[in-house]
N, C-alpha and C positions, 0 to 999 in steps of 0.2 A: 349655230350652238353654241356655249362657250364652255367645252366641254376640255380644251388642250388648258392648261397651264402651263405657262413659260420658266421656263429656269428661273432661278436669279441672277442677277447681271450685276449688282454693287459689289465693289468691293472695300478691302477697309484702308483707313490710309496707309500711304508708303513709311509713316511713321511710327506705325504699330510695332513692326521688326524693333528698331531699337527699344521701344516703350519694351515690351514684352523682355528683350533682352535684361533691360536692367531691373525689371520684377525680377527675374530667375537670377539673375546675380547678387542681387540681394538676398535672397533667401537660400539661396547655396555657402553664401559668406558666413552667412548665421550658423546655418546648419555645421560647416566647419569650423566655424569657432567653438559651437559647444562638442565637437566630437574631438578637439584641441584640447580643452579644459577637461572632460571625460579621460582622455588619457593622459592628462598630469597629472587630476586626481589619483587616477591608479598608480602612477609611479609613484605619486608622494604615500599613500596608504598601502602599499605592496600588496596589491590584490591581486589575487591569482594568475596565474600565465593567460590562461585561455581568455580572461578579460580584456585581453593585451588585442588576441587575435580575433574579437568578436570585434574590437573598434576598430583594427586595421580593416576589416571586411567591410564592415557598415561607410568607415573614412571611401575604400575603394568602392563601393556602392553610388555614392553621395557622388563622387568623381567622374564615374559614369553616365551618371543623373547630368550631370553639370555640360559634359559635353553635348547630350543632345536636346535640351533645356535653352541652351544659351546660343549653342551653336546652332541646331536644324531645327528644331519646331518653332520659331518664329518663322523662321523661312518659308515652311510648309504649312504652316496656319495663315499668312498673311495670302499666298498665292492659292490655297483652294478652301478658301473662305468665302463665302457671298449672301447675301439679302436680299432681298426683293417685297414690295410691297404697292399690290394695288387696291381695290374697295372691297374683296371678297376675303383674299388669304394677307399671312405676314407670312415667309416666306426665311429660310434659314437653312443654309448646303454647308456644311463642314467636313471635314477629314480627307486626309490625304490616303490613311492604307486603310482607313475604316469611313466610309460615308456613310454621313447621316442626314438626312433629308427633314426637317421640321415645318410641317403645314399646318398654322395656325388662322382659326377662319378668324377673322376682324368681329362678329357676335361674339367671340368669347373671352374679348381682351376685357380685362377690368382696369389695368391701372399701365401708366406707362413712366417711368423714370431715368432721368440723368444722373451717371456717377462720374465724381472723379478722384480718385488717389491721391497720394501724390508723384508716383512716376508719371502717370498721365497729364498730372495735371504738368508737371516736367514738358511735356511733347504736347500740351495744346489739343489732348484730345481726352474723348468724353466716352462712357459707353451707357447702354441703353438697355433699361428690364425690362419687361414686357411680362404683367403678370394675367394670370390667368386663373380660373377657379382651382385646378389643382396641380398647377405647375409654374414655373417662370423658366423664360429664355431671355438671352442677351446675345445683344450687338455688341462686341468690345470695338475700341480704338476708333471712334470716326473724328473728325476735327468737330469744333464748335456749332462753326456754321448747319451742315450735314446732318449734327445730331438733334440739331434745335429743328431742323425741318423734316426729319424722318420722325420724330417724337410727335410733331405737331399735327403730319399725313396721318398717323397710326393713330393718334385721337381724333382726328376729324373723322374718320372712316368705322372706330369702332363708337365714336360718338360717345365720348367720354368727356365729362365736364371738369377744366380746372378747379379746386378747388381752394379757397380763399382762406389765407391763416391769419 
């Protein structure tokens, strides 16, 4: 009997770590620029003193967030993210501190798409989005060949037909 479901074993590409770091760096630089503009505006218009302290506090929180998002999270994410595909289920395991296991039946999958933003494009990576009736699941940072193979495998198991545009 097929009661035992094997744990997912496939991991993300090694290039996912610098890709995640660059994405986080860009967003944190934008946030720090916004706080800098707000601080300059508060000085120019002589806003109340408490606004300066609020901007200091939010900037400090942004810097702490940057340490986590740029330095630690990409390594933990790469180390603890796993996925697996078989003829019955798509499995996704993620999380170092709070582990999450997703088991998606192939019969429920309606669409699979490959996406590539500017940061992923720089590293030659793609992310897969798997759509079901009520939710969406993702596998980020796969090399192009692997992403195409996994996409086609999921589509074949879920019996999804490609739509001509």
